[in-house]
N, C-alpha and C positions, 0 to 999 in steps of 0.2 A: 066921714067926709074928709078928703085930703085938703090941706091948706092951699095947695096949688094944683090946678088941673094941667098946666103946662109949665115947662121950665121957666123960672123967672129971669134967667140969663139970656136964653136964645129962643124960647118959645117951643122947644122940642118936646117930644113925648116923654113922659116919666113912667118908669117901671120900678116896682119894688124888687130889691135884690139884697142878698147878704154880701157885705163888703168887709174888707179889712181896713182898719183905721190905725195909723201910727200916731202915738201920742208921746210928746217929749215933756219932761219936767226935770229941771236941773240938768244933771249930766246923764240921766237915765232915760230909757225909751221903753214903751210898752206897745204891744199890738193887741187889738181887740176886734173880734168879728161882731158886726151889728147889722141890723136891717136899715136900709136907706132907700129913698126914692132917688133913682139915678136917671139922668137925661140920656136918651139914646143918641142924641145928636152931639152934644158937647161934653158929656161925662160929668156935669155938675152933680154933686151929691147933696140931698136935702135930708137932714136928720130930725127926728122928733125932739121935742123939748126935753123929754125924759132922757134920751140918749145923750144930748149935749150936756145935761147935768152930770151924767155918769162920766163923760169925758173930763169935766172939770174936777170931779172927785179923784179920778185916777191921776191927773196932772198934779194935784195937790199932794197926793200920797208919794208920787215920784219925787217931787221937790223936797219933801220932808223925809225921804228915804224910808218910808213906811211900806215896805214891799214884802213883808213876811207872808201875806196871803196871795202873792203873785208867784207864778211858776217861771223859773229862769229857763230861757230857751237857748241862750248862747252868750257870746260876748260881742261887743262892738269895738272896732278899732278905728282910730283916725290916722290917716297916712299923710305925712308931710310932703 
């Protein structure tokens, strides 16, 4: 059973989709694909408790620069 039948923000219909989530920790960024309930009206994403815990683990690893098990995709630049 889903925790929400309708979007808690706008009341719209929720559908399960694979989405990309960008996570930041310290000066580093990671991208992960996960399943989420997505509102068809406003786009709000609802993640499972397990997925949110995974996000926290990744952010901690990024902050501590423990990225040996991550695959580097490219570089990020800041433009002044």
